[in-house]
N, C-alpha and C positions, 0 to 999 in steps of 0.2 A: 821814610814812610811819606805817601801823601797824605795831606791832613786837609782839611776843608774846615775854613775858619770863618767864613760867611753865611749867613742866611740857614743855619744849621740849626735843625730840630735839638732842643737842649735836654729835653724831658723824654722818655717811652710812655705811652699812653694805654699799653697791653700786649698781650700776645702778637708776636711776629713784628714788633715795633724794633727798628734799627736808626740810633741817632748817634749824633757828634757829641759827647761830654769834653765839654772846654777844661772842667776841673782834673779829669785822668786824661786831656789830650789824646784820645783815642774814641774808634768807635765802639758803640755799645749793642747790644741787643738784648730784647727781654723776651720770655717764654715762659710755659707754663708747663711744669713735667707731669708725670703718670700720676703722681702722687697729689696734685694740686696744688705744689709750692710755686712760687714764682722764682724764677730762677732768671740769673741776669749772665751774661756771656760778653767780654772783652777780649776786644783787640788784643793779639801779642805784639809786643816791640819786633818791627821789621815786616809786620805781615800786611801783604797787599788787599786792599779793598774787596777786591774781588775774591780772594782765598776766604778773608773772613766771612764773607758773604754767604761762600761757598759751604763754609764750615756750619755755619748756623743752618741752613736751609738742610743742611744734612742731619742735623739733630731734629728738627722741625719733622722731617720725614719719618725718621725711628721712632719718634713719636705717636705720628700717625698710622704706620706698619706694624706697632707694638715690638719692637725691637729696643728702644731707647733702654739705657739702664742708669739710673740714677746713682750716684754716690750714696755709700750707706755705711753706717757705722754696724749694723748688724753681724753678728759673730756665731759659730757655730752653736755655741754653749747658751747664747739669748733665744736662738731659733727653737733649738732641741727643747729648752726651758718653756718657752712658749707653747710648744708642740703638745707636750707631757701633761701641762696644767690644763690646755684647752680640752684635751680628751676626758681628763679628770672630771673638770668643770662641765662637759657635755653629758657625763654619764655614761662615757663608752666604755672605761673600766673602773673595775672595784677598787677597794682602797689596796689590797693586796698588791696587785699589778701596777698602781700606781706608784708605792713603795718601790717595787723591783724596776721599775723602768728611770726613778731618781738614782736607784744604785749605780745603774748601767751608765747614767749620765756621770755620775762620780767616778766610772771607771774610764770612760773616755775623757774627762779631764785630765786624768792622771798620765795616760797613755797617750793624749795627743796635747799635751800642755805648752809645746811648742808653737800651736797655732791656732787650739780653740777659741783663744779669747780675742785674737786679731779680728779686724775686720774680713770678714768670709771672702769679699771682693778679693782680697790679698791672698788667701790661700791658695797654693798651687799643688799641684801632682806630686812633687818632690816633698813638700812638708809631709803629707800622706805618705810616702814611701818611707821617708826617716821615722815616723812613729809608727812603723810595724815593728821594730826590732823591741818597742815596750810591749805591744800587743802581744806577742808570742810567749810572753812570761805567764800569760793566762791559759786558762782550759778555752779546747775550740767554742766550747757552747758559750764562755763569755766572750770572744772575740767575734761569735756570729752575734750576738748582740750589740758589742759597741759599734763593728762595722755598720750593721743595720740601722742603728740610729744614726751615724755619720751620712750613712745615705740619704738617709731620710732629711735629715738639714740641708743637703745639698738639694736635693727634690724640691723642698718648699724654696729656698731660697731661687731655684732656678723658674719654678713656678710663678712666683710673684715678682720675675725679673728685676731679683738684686743680683743676681750674676748671670751672665750671658751663656753659659751652658753648664752641666752638671759635671763637674770634674771627676765624680765616682766611676761615672759610666766610659771612661777613657780606657782605651780596649788593652792598654798596657798595665793597668792597674788591677790587681788581682789581692783577693783576701789571705792575709797570712795563716798558715798554720803555726801550732801551738807547740812548743818546744815540748810541751808533757805530753804522754801518751793518754789516749781518752781511759776513762775507767768503765768500763763495762759490767754490768750490774748481772751475776749470774745467779741462778736460781739454786736454792739448797739441793744437794743431791737428795734421791728416796733415805736413805741413811741419815742424812744429816736432818734433813725435816723430820724423823720417827726421833731421832735424839733429843731434838729441840721440843716435838710436841710431851715427850716425856717428862721432861723436866718442868715445862710449864704445867702440867697436871700434878703434878709432885707436891705442891702447896697451892692453898686457897688462897690468892692472892689477886686483888682487882686488878693489877698490870698483867698478869698471867693471862687471865679473861679477855683481855683486850687484845695481846698477841694473839691467843687462842684464835679470836673470831677472825682475826686478819687471815689467819694462817688457814681458816676453813671456807672463807668467804672471797678472799681475793679483795677486799674493800681497801682503798685508801686510809692511812692511819686517820687522818681529820674525819673521813666520813664515818670511822668506828666510833670515834668521841663525841660525835655529833647525834648518835642515835638517841631518840627519845619514846616515851613511852606512845605518841601517835604513830612510830613509825612500824609498831608492832601490830600484826593481826592473827591472833592466836587460831581464830576460826578458819582461816583459810592455809594457816601456817605458814605465812609470808613477810617478808622484811622489806619495809619499802625506806631507801634511799632516796633523799633528796636535798640535802645540804650537808655542810662540812664545817669543821672550826677553822677559822683563819685569823688575819690580823687584820687592822685598820693601818692607815697611812704611818701613824705615829707608832707602829710594830707593836701596839697592844692586841691579847689575844679576844676574839669575839666569836661569836656565831654567826657564821653567814647564812644567807639567805638561800644559795644554790650551792651545787658541786663545783669542783674545782673546773670544770669545763664548759659552767656557761658562758657561752657568747652574749653579751648585751646588745650588740649589732642586730642579733637576728632574734635573740630572745629565746634561742633553744637551750636546753641545757641535756646535752649529751648523756650526761654524769646520773641523770635523774632516772631511777629504776626501781622495779619491784622484782624479789626474786624468791623462790619458793627455801625454806630454811630445812635443811641438813639436821638431823636427831642431834648430833652435839652441837650444833649451834643453837636449836631450840632452847636443849639444856641449859645451855648457858645465859638464853635470854630470859627464860623463867627464873631462874636464881636471883637474876636483879628486878624483875617484876613484882617478884614477893617478898624484896627488901623495901624499906621503906624510903622512896623517892621525893625528896624533899628539898628541892631546889628550882630556883625562879624558871627555868628553861624544862625543867621534867626532865633531865638526862639521866642517861642509865648509869654513866660513870660522871663523878664529880667529885671534888676534893673537897670534903666537909671539914676537913681542918682548917683548912685556909678558905674555906666559902668560895672556890672560884674553879674555873676550868681545869681539868687534866689536860696538858700540852703534850702535843708531837714530841718537842725536846727532852721531855719527862722520858715517856717511852722508851725513847733510841736511847738514850742516855742508860736506862735500865737494861735493855736488851743487849747493850753493849758491855753491862757490867756481866752480866749471865753469860755471854759468849769468850770473855777473859776468864771466867771461874771455870767453866766446863769444857774449853775448847771445842765449840761445836762446828766451826767453820773458821776459814781465815778471816775473814771480814763480815759486817752485818749490820744491817739496820730495817728500819720498818718496812719498807718498799721492796726488800728482797722478799719478804714474804708473800707481797701481792705478785712479784716475778713467779715464785714457786708455785702457786695457786693456779696461776695463768698457763704455766710451764705441766703441772699434771695433767690438768684439763685436755691439753694439747697432746701429752702421751696417751691418756686414754682413748683418744678418739673422738671426743666432743667436738660438733660442728663449730667453723670458727663465728658463725652468728650468733650461735648460743654463748660462748665465751664470750663475746662483744657486750652482749644483752647482760651477761653476769656482771660484768667488772664494768660497764660505763664506756664503752668504747662505740664511737659512731660506726653503724653498720658499713661495709665495703673499704672502711681505712685500713692501711696496710701495718698500722700501729701494732696492733695486736701481735704481729706476726713480725714484723722488722726490728722492734725494741723489746718487748716483754718474754718473748718466747726464748728458751734456751733449752738443749736436748741434752739429760743427764746421761754419767757414764753407763749407769746403771741399766737405764732405758735403751742406750745403744747395745750393750749387751745382751737385755733379753730379744731383742728385734734380730740380732746376729744368731742367735741360738735356733730361732725361728727357721733361718735361713739353713744351718746347720742340720736342721730336723728333715728339712724338704730333702737335701741333697742323701 
């Protein structure tokens, strides 16, 4: 290689400097990368002076046109962790969502263990393809979350020029499908609903009343448990739903300030609503208003023995025990009661916009029909009988 040994500058003095180093016996160039760090580029063995200068100029040009990629130790996990933490710090997500995001990150680490902690610059499509086998062991809803967080991590890396392109956008790369069949939440049939109602009315039990309120109103279980004295207007005979029982980032049960559907970015809470109380609901509510309400939050439903909240887990466990004893249906949990209420509304011809207002769905959203509504066999028979009578 050609070397210059006389009258050669020995030290660099700033960006764009090329000089010959006697100590290294090669040409050296200095520049400042996009992060503001000073970098030194050394001439390779047997590299011509003109080729070295060309290589250096290419780096300078890439810095100037925004295509420069500096070496980085950032990983999928470090990027995803910072993303989740920053959303929480900025107040964009509530504690419960923060915990769920952290749980998704844990699942990502398990399924993508072969690459999630190596520099993201070294991750290839082959790495991600190989991880799909692990992902498929989870449900489709969990895969959706893992894939979304993985995509977001690469999107952030690309936007910050940590990687040259987002490999998650590779046309050959597709999200895997779960090996598990999706579990569809079915509403109770009319007979099953009547059977459950009869069982719940047969004994005077706070858990029974909570479940009856859900069956009669379609409220989420957390919304029922968050009902307080200020939610009730007996003059107008209305019920005001504006918050839910939830959990903080440490999984501790707390009383939330909003419903589950609150959007922190827009400040809109689609779940906040006021609706008239049917006679059955009014009767249950008055029963608890007449009793002594002596808890810090003035909640209608409170565990006075332990002086704490009644939780959704307790109610679900109780409902499953009832089902095991009375064989009401194949499988049940509290959200089935919400599905049942919405389905009965649909079967009785209540307009979709009214159903959405009653249960706290955004007007114009397809979620009420697409997810919550099923048609009972009894209702189908009823409709088919109408056709038979016409014929």
